[in-house]
C-alpha positions as a Python dict, from the first residue, in 0.01 Angstrom:
ca = {
    (1, 'M'): (0, 0, 0),
    (2, 'P'): (-4, -383, 30),
    (3, 'T'): (315, -560, -85),
    (4, 'L'): (379, -903, -240),
    (5, 'E'): (478, -1028, 86),
    (6, 'D'): (115, -949, 212),
    (7, 'V'): (-4, -1192, -55),
    (8, 'L'): (248, -1473, -38),
    (9, 'Y'): (143, -1611, 300),
    (10, 'K'): (-213, -1681, 155),
    (11, 'L'): (-95, -1911, -109),
    (12, 'P'): (21, -2243, 46),
    (13, 'K'): (-234, -2441, -152),
    (14, 'A'): (-266, -2225, -458),
    (15, 'R'): (-281, -2423, -785),
    (16, 'V'): (-487, -2198, -1025),
    (17, 'F'): (-458, -1815, -1101),
    (18, 'T'): (-635, -1545, -1279),
    (19, 'L'): (-505, -1202, -1319),
    (20, 'V'): (-726, -910, -1426),
    (21, 'D'): (-623, -544, -1480),
    (22, 'A'): (-841, -248, -1425),
    (23, 'R'): (-886, -42, -1748),
    (24, 'D'): (-772, 316, -1725),
    (25, 'A'): (-755, 258, -1344),
    (26, 'F'): (-689, 614, -1222),
    (27, 'L'): (-948, 759, -1464),
    (28, 'Q'): (-1227, 561, -1297),
    (29, 'C'): (-1172, 763, -987),
    (30, 'K'): (-1377, 1097, -982),
    (31, 'L'): (-1223, 1401, -802),
    (32, 'D'): (-1431, 1616, -576),
    (33, 'E'): (-1438, 1996, -677),
    (34, 'H'): (-1171, 2094, -429),
    (35, 'S'): (-918, 1843, -547),
    (36, 'S'): (-1010, 1916, -910),
    (37, 'Y'): (-912, 2279, -886),
    (38, 'M'): (-572, 2160, -748),
    (39, 'T'): (-503, 1996, -1079),
    (40, 'T'): (-558, 2302, -1289),
    (41, 'F'): (-303, 2353, -1570),
    (42, 'W'): (-261, 2604, -1851),
    (43, 'T'): (-299, 2543, -2225),
    (44, 'P'): (-316, 2757, -2537),
    (45, 'W'): (-695, 2733, -2516),
    (46, 'G'): (-720, 2852, -2156),
    (47, 'R'): (-689, 2684, -1813),
    (48, 'K'): (-813, 2337, -1771),
    (49, 'R'): (-860, 2106, -1477),
    (50, 'W'): (-891, 1723, -1426),
    (51, 'L'): (-1225, 1583, -1328),
    (52, 'K'): (-1080, 1235, -1271),
    (53, 'L'): (-765, 1127, -1098),
    (54, 'P'): (-474, 1199, -1345),
    (55, 'F'): (-163, 988, -1400),
    (56, 'G'): (143, 1150, -1261),
    (57, 'V'): (12, 1278, -935),
    (58, 'S'): (241, 1162, -647),
    (59, 'V'): (-45, 1025, -427),
    (60, 'A'): (-244, 880, -709),
    (61, 'P'): (-130, 508, -654),
    (62, 'E'): (-217, 527, -284),
    (63, 'V'): (-553, 692, -347),
    (64, 'Y'): (-640, 443, -615),
    (65, 'Q'): (-525, 146, -409),
    (66, 'R'): (-723, 258, -112),
    (67, 'K'): (-1040, 307, -315),
    (68, 'Q'): (-997, -32, -485),
    (69, 'H'): (-941, -203, -154),
    (70, 'E'): (-1276, -51, -20),
    (71, 'L'): (-1473, -169, -328),
    (72, 'L'): (-1345, -528, -316),
    (73, 'M'): (-1321, -558, 50),
    (74, 'G'): (-1449, -900, 195),
    (75, 'L'): (-1383, -1107, -117),
    (76, 'S'): (-1173, -1418, -26),
    (77, 'G'): (-901, -1526, -252),
    (78, 'V'): (-892, -1188, -438),
    (79, 'E'): (-580, -986, -388),
    (80, 'P'): (-567, -637, -531),
    (81, 'I'): (-226, -463, -557),
    (82, 'A'): (-207, -126, -767),
    (83, 'D'): (-434, -184, -1067),
    (84, 'D'): (-376, -568, -1076),
    (85, 'I'): (-630, -800, -927),
    (86, 'L'): (-517, -1164, -844),
    (87, 'V'): (-775, -1436, -814),
    (88, 'V'): (-628, -1755, -646),
    (89, 'G'): (-783, -2100, -658),
    (90, 'C'): (-653, -2317, -365),
    (91, 'G'): (-707, -2688, -287),
    (92, 'D'): (-559, -3025, -232),
    (93, 'S'): (-616, -3136, -589),
    (94, 'D'): (-663, -2953, -926),
    (95, 'E'): (-1030, -3019, -944),
    (96, 'E'): (-1081, -2869, -595),
    (97, 'A'): (-860, -2576, -682),
    (98, 'E'): (-1054, -2495, -1002),
    (99, 'C'): (-1392, -2517, -823),
    (100, 'D'): (-1256, -2279, -556),
    (101, 'H'): (-1111, -2056, -829),
    (102, 'D'): (-1433, -2033, -1028),
    (103, 'A'): (-1641, -1939, -722),
    (104, 'K'): (-1406, -1663, -632),
    (105, 'L'): (-1373, -1532, -992),
    (106, 'L'): (-1752, -1523, -1019),
    (107, 'A'): (-1772, -1324, -678),
    (108, 'L'): (-1526, -1080, -819),
    (109, 'M'): (-1719, -1030, -1139),
    (110, 'V'): (-2041, -966, -948),
    (111, 'R'): (-1873, -734, -728),
    (112, 'C'): (-1714, -538, -1021),
    (113, 'R'): (-2066, -497, -1187),
    (114, 'Q'): (-2209, -374, -860),
    (115, 'V'): (-1943, -107, -806),
    (116, 'K'): (-1897, -29, -1177),
    (117, 'L'): (-1528, -113, -1188),
    (118, 'R'): (-1427, -164, -1545),
    (119, 'L'): (-1162, -450, -1635),
    (120, 'S'): (-927, -483, -1929),
    (121, 'I'): (-975, -788, -2142),
    (122, 'K'): (-639, -734, -2317),
    (123, 'K'): (-440, -810, -2002),
    (124, 'L'): (-660, -1088, -1874),
    (125, 'Q'): (-452, -1401, -1774),
    (126, 'F'): (-731, -1664, -1716),
    (127, 'K'): (-707, -1977, -1515),
    (128, 'V'): (-339, -2039, -1569),
    (129, 'P'): (-108, -2249, -1354),
    (130, 'E'): (136, -1959, -1315),
    (131, 'V'): (97, -1591, -1358),
    (132, 'H'): (325, -1282, -1398),
    (133, 'F'): (259, -1074, -1093),
    (134, 'H'): (455, -760, -985),
    (135, 'G'): (782, -860, -1135),
    (136, 'H'): (769, -1235, -1024),
    (137, 'I'): (604, -1543, -1119),
    (138, 'L'): (351, -1710, -894),
    (139, 'S'): (290, -2086, -954),
    (140, 'S'): (175, -2388, -769),
    (141, 'T'): (533, -2479, -675),
    (142, 'G'): (629, -2132, -538),
    (143, 'L'): (770, -1794, -620),
    (144, 'K'): (995, -1768, -923),
    (145, 'A'): (1201, -1485, -1084),
    (146, 'D'): (1054, -1313, -1380),
    (147, 'P'): (1232, -1437, -1706),
    (148, 'E'): (1195, -1079, -1853),
    (149, 'K'): (1406, -942, -1553),
    (150, 'V'): (1655, -1216, -1595),
    (151, 'K'): (1687, -1138, -1979),
    (152, 'A'): (1715, -774, -1896),
    (153, 'V'): (2017, -834, -1672),
    (154, 'L'): (2183, -1075, -1918),
    (155, 'E'): (2146, -804, -2193),
    (156, 'M'): (2281, -520, -1988),
    (157, 'P'): (2631, -386, -2098),
    (158, 'H'): (2926, -360, -1869),
    (159, 'P'): (2916, -50, -1669),
    (160, 'S'): (3142, 241, -1801),
    (161, 'D'): (3124, 477, -1499),
    (162, 'V'): (3013, 493, -1129),
    (163, 'K'): (2641, 562, -1233),
    (164, 'G'): (2648, 263, -1449),
    (165, 'V'): (2764, 43, -1176),
    (166, 'Q'): (2498, 193, -956),
    (167, 'R'): (2224, 112, -1214),
    (168, 'F'): (2356, -237, -1273),
    (169, 'V'): (2386, -330, -909),
    (170, 'G'): (2039, -170, -838),
    (171, 'F'): (1869, -360, -1102),
    (172, 'V'): (2032, -695, -995),
    (173, 'T'): (1915, -621, -637),
    (174, 'Y'): (1550, -648, -768),
    (175, 'L'): (1624, -1029, -785),
    (176, 'A'): (1819, -1041, -448),
    (177, 'K'): (1572, -1259, -284),
    (178, 'F'): (1665, -1532, -522),
    (179, 'L'): (2041, -1482, -517),
    (180, 'P'): (2216, -1599, -190),
    (181, 'R'): (2561, -1524, -323),
    (182, 'L'): (2491, -1194, -486),
    (183, 'S'): (2667, -959, -239),
    (184, 'E'): (2973, -1186, -236),
    (185, 'V'): (3015, -1146, -604),
    (186, 'C'): (2917, -778, -596),
    (187, 'E'): (3191, -687, -339),
    (188, 'P'): (3437, -558, -612),
    (189, 'L'): (3173, -345, -772),
    (190, 'R'): (3045, -219, -431),
    (191, 'R'): (3401, -75, -370),
    (192, 'L'): (3383, 113, -698),
    (193, 'M'): (3083, 300, -566),
    (194, 'D'): (3274, 427, -256),
    (195, 'K'): (3276, 795, -238),
    (196, 'D'): (3660, 828, -225),
    (197, 'T'): (3746, 554, -470),
    (198, 'I'): (3899, 645, -797),
    (199, 'W'): (3740, 489, -1100),
    (200, 'L'): (3941, 212, -1237),
    (201, 'W'): (3785, -81, -1423),
    (202, 'V'): (4007, -389, -1403),
    (203, 'P'): (3952, -766, -1505),
    (204, 'K'): (3811, -863, -1152),
    (205, 'H'): (3517, -617, -1240),
    (206, 'D'): (3450, -789, -1558),
    (207, 'A'): (3461, -1126, -1390),
    (208, 'A'): (3215, -1000, -1125),
    (209, 'V'): (2961, -893, -1374),
    (210, 'R'): (2992, -1220, -1573),
    (211, 'E'): (2932, -1417, -1255),
    (212, 'I'): (2643, -1213, -1158),
    (213, 'K'): (2481, -1287, -1499),
    (214, 'Q'): (2558, -1657, -1437),
    (215, 'L'): (2395, -1648, -1098),
    (216, 'V'): (2080, -1482, -1238),
    (217, 'T'): (2025, -1778, -1469),
    (218, 'Q'): (2015, -2012, -1168),
    (219, 'T'): (1746, -1845, -943),
    (220, 'P'): (1570, -2098, -708),
    (221, 'V'): (1192, -2139, -623),
    (222, 'L'): (1071, -2002, -286),
    (223, 'R'): (787, -2203, -139),
    (224, 'Y'): (492, -2017, 3),
    (225, 'C'): (461, -1995, 385),
    (226, 'N'): (183, -2180, 553),
    (227, 'V'): (68, -1993, 863),
    (228, 'S'): (-57, -2305, 1041),
    (229, 'K'): (285, -2470, 1041),
    (230, 'P'): (594, -2396, 1242),
    (231, 'V'): (865, -2184, 1098),
    (232, 'T'): (1236, -2171, 1138),
    (233, 'I'): (1475, -1878, 1095),
    (234, 'Q'): (1837, -1955, 1034),
    (235, 'S'): (2071, -1659, 1096),
    (236, 'D'): (2451, -1615, 1070),
    (237, 'S'): (2697, -1340, 1051),
    (238, 'S'): (3034, -1306, 900),
    (239, 'Q'): (3300, -1021, 917),
    (240, 'Y'): (3127, -791, 676),
    (241, 'G'): (2767, -912, 663),
    (242, 'L'): (2452, -1070, 808),
    (243, 'G'): (2233, -1335, 647),
    (244, 'C'): (1899, -1508, 734),
    (245, 'C'): (1663, -1742, 585),
    (246, 'L'): (1311, -1824, 674),
    (247, 'M'): (1240, -2188, 636),
    (248, 'Q'): (935, -2423, 661),
    (249, 'E'): (965, -2802, 664),
    (250, 'G'): (1331, -2769, 554),
    (251, 'Q'): (1251, -2556, 250),
    (252, 'P'): (1330, -2173, 201),
    (253, 'V'): (1048, -1937, 208),
    (254, 'A'): (1247, -1620, 208),
    (255, 'V'): (1604, -1519, 227),
    (256, 'A'): (1765, -1186, 309),
    (257, 'S'): (2111, -1046, 374),
    (258, 'R'): (2275, -706, 430),
    (259, 'A'): (2620, -559, 474),
    (260, 'L'): (2740, -456, 818),
    (261, 'T'): (2816, -83, 884),
    (262, 'P'): (3175, 9, 969),
    (263, 'T'): (3051, 41, 1344),
    (264, 'E'): (2893, -301, 1332),
    (265, 'Q'): (3211, -459, 1191),
    (266, 'N'): (3380, -384, 1515),
    (267, 'Y'): (3120, -571, 1710),
    (268, 'A'): (3221, -889, 1903),
    (269, 'Q'): (3120, -1207, 1723),
    (270, 'I'): (2848, -1292, 1979),
    (271, 'E'): (2708, -937, 1925),
    (272, 'K'): (2711, -995, 1548),
    (273, 'E'): (2533, -1329, 1579),
    (274, 'C'): (2265, -1180, 1799),
    (275, 'L'): (2226, -882, 1555),
    (276, 'S'): (2164, -1133, 1271),
    (277, 'I'): (1875, -1282, 1480),
    (278, 'V'): (1738, -930, 1529),
    (279, 'F'): (1782, -854, 1149),
    (280, 'A'): (1580, -1167, 1070),
    (281, 'C'): (1291, -1119, 1294),
    (282, 'Q'): (1253, -757, 1197),
    (283, 'H'): (1291, -843, 811),
    (284, 'F'): (1040, -1128, 836),
    (285, 'H'): (821, -946, 1090),
    (286, 'H'): (502, -1001, 886),
    (287, 'Y'): (570, -1375, 898),
    (288, 'L'): (679, -1408, 1260),
    (289, 'Y'): (482, -1149, 1479),
    (290, 'G'): (219, -1314, 1689),
    (291, 'R'): (328, -1675, 1628),
    (292, 'D'): (424, -1931, 1903),
    (293, 'N'): (604, -2185, 1720),
    (294, 'I'): (922, -2008, 1606),
    (295, 'T'): (1263, -2170, 1619),
    (296, 'A'): (1578, -1960, 1569),
    (297, 'E'): (1890, -2158, 1471),
    (298, 'T'): (2234, -2012, 1528),
    (299, 'D'): (2577, -2173, 1485),
    (300, 'H'): (2720, -1970, 1783),
    (301, 'K'): (2674, -2172, 2096),
    (302, 'P'): (2771, -1906, 2348),
    (303, 'L'): (2456, -1720, 2233),
    (304, 'I'): (2231, -1993, 2370),
    (305, 'A'): (2351, -1915, 2716),
    (306, 'I'): (2289, -1537, 2675),
    (307, 'F'): (1911, -1607, 2594),
    (308, 'S'): (1881, -1832, 2901),
    (309, 'K'): (2023, -1584, 3145),
    (310, 'P'): (1855, -1280, 3299),
    (311, 'L'): (1856, -971, 3091),
    (312, 'L'): (2062, -773, 3332),
    (313, 'N'): (2356, -1014, 3321),
    (314, 'A'): (2401, -938, 2953),
    (315, 'P'): (2637, -647, 2813),
    (316, 'K'): (2458, -325, 2731),
    (317, 'R'): (2468, -365, 2365),
    (318, 'L'): (2338, -720, 2381),
    (319, 'Q'): (2065, -592, 2621),
    (320, 'S'): (1941, -370, 2358),
    (321, 'M'): (1917, -641, 2102),
    (322, 'L'): (1742, -882, 2338),
    (323, 'L'): (1493, -603, 2427),
    (324, 'A'): (1425, -580, 2047),
    (325, 'L'): (1334, -953, 2035),
    (326, 'Q'): (1086, -935, 2316),
    (327, 'N'): (811, -898, 2052),
    (328, 'Y'): (879, -1248, 1926),
    (329, 'N'): (821, -1573, 2100),
    (330, 'L'): (1167, -1737, 2002),
    (331, 'K'): (1311, -2069, 2094),
    (332, 'V'): (1682, -2025, 2017),
    (333, 'V'): (1865, -2363, 1948),
    (334, 'Y'): (2219, -2442, 1840),
    (335, 'K'): (2299, -2595, 1500),
    (336, 'P'): (2645, -2657, 1357),
    (337, 'G'): (2758, -2417, 1088),
    (338, 'P'): (2789, -2690, 808),
    (339, 'E'): (2414, -2771, 846),
    (340, 'M'): (2316, -2395, 805),
    (341, 'Y'): (2443, -2357, 453),
    (342, 'V'): (2175, -2115, 338),
    (343, 'S'): (2218, -1845, 606),
    (344, 'D'): (2593, -1901, 635),
    (345, 'T'): (2616, -1839, 252),
    (346, 'L'): (2400, -1531, 281),
    (347, 'S'): (2610, -1375, 555),
    (348, 'R'): (2918, -1400, 343),
    (349, 'A'): (2727, -1285, 43),
    (350, 'T'): (2554, -963, 156),
    (351, 'A'): (2376, -789, -115),
    (352, 'S'): (2620, -512, -197),
    (353, 'G'): (2522, -323, 114),
    (354, 'T'): (2157, -388, 38),
    (355, 'H'): (1894, -636, 129),
    (356, 'T'): (1601, -809, -19),
    (357, 'R'): (1344, -529, -42),
    (358, 'S'): (960, -549, -13),
    (359, 'M'): (771, -474, -335),
    (360, 'H'): (701, -106, -263),
    (361, 'E'): (1082, -46, -206),
    (362, 'Q'): (1201, -244, -505),
    (363, 'H'): (1075, 4, -769),
    (364, 'A'): (1359, 225, -665),
    (365, 'V'): (1618, -16, -808),
    (366, 'C'): (1894, 232, -802),
    (367, 'S'): (1876, 277, -419),
    (368, 'L'): (2181, 129, -251),
    (369, 'Q'): (2103, 232, 111),
    (370, 'T'): (2174, -30, 364),
    (371, 'E'): (1875, -137, 584),
    (372, 'Q'): (1945, -68, 947),
    (373, 'V'): (1825, -301, 1220),
    (374, 'D'): (1610, -104, 1454),
    (375, 'V'): (1856, -129, 1749),
    (376, 'E'): (2005, 150, 1945),
    (377, 'H'): (2382, 177, 1923),
    (378, 'I'): (2514, 155, 2276),
    (379, 'N'): (2818, 329, 2415),
    (380, 'Q'): (2925, 121, 2712),
    (381, 'A'): (3120, 407, 2851),
    (382, 'D'): (2797, 592, 2928),
    (383, 'Y'): (2696, 328, 3175),
    (384, 'H'): (2958, 323, 3444),
    (385, 'N'): (3155, 553, 3674),
    (386, 'V'): (3492, 532, 3493),
    (387, 'T'): (3619, 875, 3383),
    (388, 'D'): (3723, 931, 3017),
    (389, 'Q'): (4078, 994, 3121),
    (390, 'C'): (4075, 668, 3306),
    (391, 'L'): (3915, 487, 3001),
    (392, 'I'): (4207, 615, 2782),
    (393, 'Q'): (4455, 475, 3040),
    (394, 'I'): (4277, 135, 3050),
    (395, 'R'): (4278, 117, 2671),
    (396, 'Q'): (4647, 206, 2637),
    (397, 'H'): (4735, -55, 2898),
    (398, 'T'): (4512, -302, 2720),
    (399, 'D'): (4702, -256, 2396),
    (400, 'R'): (5022, -339, 2570),
    (401, 'D'): (4875, -643, 2762),
    (402, 'G'): (4951, -966, 2564),
    (403, 'Q'): (4677, -1165, 2743),
    (404, 'L'): (4404, -910, 2695),
    (405, 'Q'): (4509, -872, 2329),
    (406, 'A'): (4465, -1231, 2282),
    (407, 'L'): (4126, -1220, 2470),
    (408, 'R'): (4004, -929, 2255),
    (409, 'S'): (4090, -1117, 1942),
    (410, 'V'): (3899, -1421, 2070),
    (411, 'I'): (3589, -1217, 2164),
    (412, 'L'): (3586, -1043, 1827),
    (413, 'M'): (3630, -1372, 1625),
    (414, 'G'): (3424, -1597, 1855),
    (415, 'W'): (3511, -1857, 2109),
    (416, 'P'): (3587, -2230, 2037),
    (417, 'D'): (3320, -2472, 2116),
    (418, 'C'): (3493, -2631, 2421),
    (419, 'R'): (3729, -2492, 2695),
    (420, 'E'): (4006, -2730, 2598),
    (421, 'E'): (4034, -2562, 2255),
    (422, 'T'): (4079, -2217, 2410),
    (423, 'A'): (4428, -2070, 2421),
    (424, 'L'): (4589, -2114, 2770),
    (425, 'A'): (4641, -1735, 2790),
    (426, 'V'): (4270, -1659, 2796),
    (427, 'R'): (4125, -1982, 2937),
    (428, 'E'): (4066, -1827, 3281),
    (429, 'Y'): (3804, -1605, 3119),
    (430, 'W'): (3621, -1912, 2980),
    (431, 'P'): (3351, -1912, 3267),
    (432, 'V'): (3235, -1558, 3180),
    (433, 'K'): (3286, -1562, 2799),
    (434, 'E'): (2908, -1489, 2735),
    (435, 'E'): (2947, -1157, 2937),
    (436, 'L'): (3238, -1035, 2750),
    (437, 'S'): (3241, -764, 2491),
    (438, 'V'): (3482, -508, 2325),
    (439, 'Q'): (3404, -131, 2264),
    (440, 'N'): (3650, 134, 2162),
    (441, 'G'): (3945, -108, 2245),
    (442, 'V'): (3834, -176, 2609),
    (443, 'I'): (3700, -507, 2706),
    (444, 'F'): (3394, -512, 2931),
    (445, 'K'): (3233, -796, 3135),
    (446, 'S'): (2876, -711, 3132),
    (447, 'Q'): (2877, -351, 3268),
    (448, 'R'): (3228, -378, 3434),
    (449, 'V'): (3563, -281, 3280),
    (450, 'V'): (3831, -560, 3256),
    (451, 'I'): (4146, -431, 3400),
    (452, 'P'): (4495, -510, 3249),
    (453, 'R'): (4749, -668, 3475),
    (454, 'S'): (4976, -361, 3489),
    (455, 'L'): (4690, -141, 3621),
    (456, 'R'): (4570, -368, 3902),
    (457, 'P'): (4795, -252, 4177),
    (458, 'E'): (4685, 116, 4095),
    (459, 'M'): (4318, 14, 4101),
    (460, 'L'): (4364, -184, 4440),
    (461, 'A'): (4514, 132, 4583),
    (462, 'R'): (4223, 350, 4466),
    (463, 'V'): (3964, 96, 4590),
    (464, 'H'): (4121, 86, 4937),
    (465, 'S'): (4210, 463, 4947),
    (466, 'S'): (3951, 514, 5221),
    (467, 'H'): (4090, 209, 5420),
    (468, 'I'): (3756, 37, 5446),
    (469, 'G'): (3743, -343, 5504),
    (470, 'G'): (3797, -612, 5252),
    (471, 'E'): (3430, -706, 5199),
    (472, 'A'): (3337, -330, 5152),
    (473, 'C'): (3627, -283, 4908),
    (474, 'Y'): (3505, -582, 4703),
    (475, 'R'): (3149, -459, 4696),
    (476, 'Q'): (3266, -125, 4571),
    (477, 'A'): (3492, -256, 4298),
    (478, 'C'): (3233, -503, 4179),
    (479, 'D'): (3024, -212, 4050),
    (480, 'T'): (3286, -108, 3793),
    (481, 'L'): (3594, -330, 3787),
    (482, 'Y'): (3668, -689, 3695),
    (483, 'W'): (3969, -932, 3653),
    (484, 'P'): (3995, -1299, 3754),
    (485, 'G'): (4080, -1351, 4118),
    (486, 'M'): (3994, -997, 4212),
    (487, 'Q'): (3828, -1087, 4550),
    (488, 'S'): (4135, -1272, 4669),
    (489, 'E'): (4367, -997, 4562),
    (490, 'I'): (4150, -731, 4732),
    (491, 'K'): (4144, -943, 5056),
    (492, 'D'): (4518, -997, 5043),
    (493, 'Y'): (4585, -627, 4978),
    (494, 'V'): (4363, -516, 5263),
    (495, 'S'): (4531, -765, 5509),
    (496, 'K'): (4869, -629, 5440),
    (497, 'C'): (4785, -253, 5451),
    (498, 'T'): (5031, -98, 5715),
    (499, 'V'): (4780, 179, 5787),
    (500, 'C'): (4489, -56, 5863),
    (501, 'N'): (4709, -284, 6071),
    (502, 'E'): (4851, 2, 6273),
    (503, 'Y'): (4511, 145, 6366),
    (504, 'A'): (4308, -163, 6349),
    (505, 'I'): (4095, -233, 6667),
    (506, 'E'): (4231, -558, 6810),
    (507, 'Q'): (3972, -824, 6929),
    (508, 'Q'): (4018, -878, 7300),
    (509, 'R'): (4107, -1222, 7388),
    (510, 'E'): (3878, -1413, 7618),
    (511, 'T'): (4053, -1485, 7951),
    (512, 'M'): (4096, -1855, 8056),
    (513, 'M'): (3832, -1968, 8315),
    (514, 'S'): (3974, -2204, 8580),
    (515, 'H'): (3777, -2466, 8756),
    (516, 'E'): (3714, -2433, 9123),
    (517, 'L'): (4001, -2566, 9348),
    (518, 'P'): (3903, -2921, 9507),
    (519, 'M'): (3949, -2982, 9879),
    (520, 'R'): (4113, -3317, 9827),
    (521, 'P'): (4296, -3515, 9558),
    (522, 'W'): (4069, -3710, 9314),
    (523, 'Q'): (3760, -3508, 9423),
    (524, 'I'): (3719, -3357, 9066),
    (525, 'V'): (3870, -3529, 8753),
    (526, 'S'): (3846, -3473, 8369),
    (527, 'L'): (3841, -3733, 8102),
    (528, 'D'): (3930, -3706, 7732),
    (529, 'L'): (4022, -3940, 7447),
    (530, 'F'): (4306, -3886, 7200),
    (531, 'Q'): (4476, -4064, 6912),
    (532, 'H'): (4858, -4115, 6865),
    (533, 'S'): (5032, -4323, 6601),
    (534, 'G'): (4695, -4475, 6518),
    (535, 'K'): (4620, -4595, 6867),
    (536, 'D'): (4350, -4464, 7099),
    (537, 'F'): (4421, -4360, 7457),
    (538, 'L'): (4217, -4243, 7757),
    (539, 'L'): (4351, -3938, 7959),
    (540, 'I'): (4251, -3877, 8316),
    (541, 'V'): (4367, -3562, 8498),
    (542, 'D'): (4318, -3480, 8878),
    (543, 'H'): (4227, -3108, 8923),
    (544, 'Y'): (4387, -3088, 9274),
    (545, 'S'): (4727, -3216, 9201),
    (546, 'D'): (4741, -3204, 8806),
    (547, 'F'): (4832, -3561, 8836),
    (548, 'W'): (4750, -3743, 8493),
    (549, 'E'): (4738, -4100, 8380),
    (550, 'I'): (4700, -4256, 8039),
    (551, 'D'): (4544, -4586, 7946),
    (552, 'L'): (4564, -4765, 7609),
    (553, 'L'): (4217, -4848, 7471),
    (554, 'P'): (4168, -5161, 7237),
    (555, 'D'): (3860, -4992, 7103),
    (556, 'L'): (3635, -4682, 7159),
    (557, 'S'): (3324, -4850, 7280),
    (558, 'A'): (3136, -4719, 7584),
    (559, 'E'): (3187, -5067, 7762),
    (560, 'T'): (3569, -5046, 7712),
    (561, 'T'): (3605, -4704, 7839),
    (562, 'I'): (3379, -4767, 8146),
    (563, 'K'): (3604, -5059, 8235),
    (564, 'R'): (3893, -4831, 8233),
    (565, 'Y'): (3716, -4567, 8457),
    (566, 'K'): (3646, -4848, 8711),
    (567, 'A'): (4017, -4961, 8724),
    (568, 'Q'): (4134, -4593, 8772),
    (569, 'F'): (3873, -4526, 9045),
    (570, 'A'): (3947, -4850, 9219),
    (571, 'R'): (4328, -4778, 9211),
    (572, 'Y'): (4276, -4419, 9362),
    (573, 'C'): (3943, -4337, 9475),
    (574, 'Q'): (3590, -4259, 9363),
    (575, 'P'): (3552, -3892, 9252),
    (576, 'D'): (3276, -3659, 9334),
    (577, 'R'): (3259, -3500, 8983),
    (578, 'V'): (3378, -3622, 8638),
    (579, 'I'): (3405, -3368, 8361),
    (580, 'S'): (3423, -3466, 7993),
    (581, 'D'): (3303, -3355, 7645),
    (582, 'N'): (3000, -3476, 7448),
    (583, 'G'): (3175, -3749, 7273),
    (584, 'P'): (2960, -4064, 7209),
    (585, 'Q'): (3159, -4255, 7477),
    (586, 'F'): (3067, -3994, 7733),
    (587, 'S'): (2696, -3906, 7635),
    (588, 'G'): (2537, -4247, 7605),
    (589, 'V'): (2306, -4435, 7830),
    (590, 'E'): (2591, -4658, 7973),
    (591, 'I'): (2786, -4355, 8122),
    (592, 'R'): (2462, -4228, 8277),
    (593, 'K'): (2390, -4551, 8445),
    (594, 'F'): (2750, -4593, 8546),
    (595, 'A'): (2746, -4249, 8722),
    (596, 'A'): (2419, -4329, 8898),
    (597, 'E'): (2541, -4660, 9023),
    (598, 'W'): (2879, -4509, 9145),
    (599, 'E'): (2725, -4203, 9290),
    (600, 'F'): (2925, -3932, 9107),
    (601, 'E'): (2815, -3626, 8921),
    (602, 'H'): (2897, -3636, 8540),
    (603, 'V'): (2926, -3285, 8377),
    (604, 'T'): (2994, -3231, 7997),
    (605, 'T'): (3136, -2920, 7866),
    (606, 'P'): (2885, -2701, 7649),
    (607, 'K'): (3109, -2649, 7335),
    (608, 'S'): (3267, -2986, 7293),
}
């Protein structure tokens, strides 16, 4: 069956309304012979059966709604829900809206005559600026709460037992979409409805009922959603609830909140914030699905990095949430918490374990079941190779590790906005903060277990138990384990392993290769430059006698070094071969010209 939400998005320019009601709606539907016999009942005058659709049959509303929808199909601006038919006149001015309304109403009357659909004149609301429609008031300014519902809440007596609390909270939940702070005020009453709670009505419960009635008198107006304009969803989470608000041009279109389950309350803060976005998208699915211009605002800055990274880099639980968001084209942006007052208030005011319900759900006003986000609950322990016994050991050591206790608290409560505000004990985990999560008391970095300091020696021994190399040990450890500096600790552990050092294959050293022995002094010489005490020197060594001589160089230019060569060669003799490295003083054009003029062979070493 269509709901109120299916109608609201069609009303952005609505100014004039007419509401007509089908007379004896169900009795206008004839039954076929087979269905008629199924309605047979006994009377003192014999057995009787219905020839038309009777009231009280469970499928009657759906059958009538489908039939009515078929009869009125194709009429623009005509919205049938149950036995009510709404005619909407839209336009930028009152005159334009009235003309539009009259044309649509005339088309409806013609169609009703054609299909022989009878209407009730008694319930006609004709050409009015606002109309009562399915427990709400539709007006040109937006959606309002029905004053009759508000009056009923104000006149309800204080509950005297658990069922009375359920009736009161359930009825108030009908107005939850207008009451951002409802669940915060309902918290004392909700605890009275817990299964194991002993009934005890105290003054705080009286205060809660009075405050709820006060809130009901202050319901806001929700604007209609315009499908041609961008929309923004604000979402936030607190310790016990989620809140979200669908906004357009800075004004609320719809609000929703719900309580967290006991399992969800143990989520890390970043997981709660992501869960609030999933809740918002799934709750406002009929507004968001298929849109391209959706902005999701969050006050949790680390969440922005999660959406910008590859899906595989996120923890398993966040992966499940991110997959649930793949149906929506979201642009997630950061907005400080004080600027997100609507969703922030909603998350701290979850509707007594309930949420704003669609119209077909709201008739069951006593239902207090929590809406569950369609996200699989992930057990991180199912996705790695750590045994249950080892996980228990890691959890016990984590509970005794002061640093990891502080880290666990920061993960659950949320990281500061900058590294400098982070406690020194956990600051080394700042670079990977988006990948950290907590489950069953164990800290995970993505899919890897964070190891307490007291267990690291044992883990190093296990990783290196087969005495493989350092790189291989690190690759093996990376599949399951994590702690800051793990790679360097593994490398150091492997280098100090006595077994590896005893049986390691030593790399054979290359033997020194000597030059050929000259036949006379100064036949082969070697040249090199070196520096000492900030001064540059030239070293010449004779290969025959190992005689060496050093000259001070005023500079390192090729001209200066060549002058020193000439002085040495003139003092002793001209060599047949000169060996040097490939420095700029020995590889330039000048040295090649000098070798050609003095007729000696200049050889450079290949690895200089």
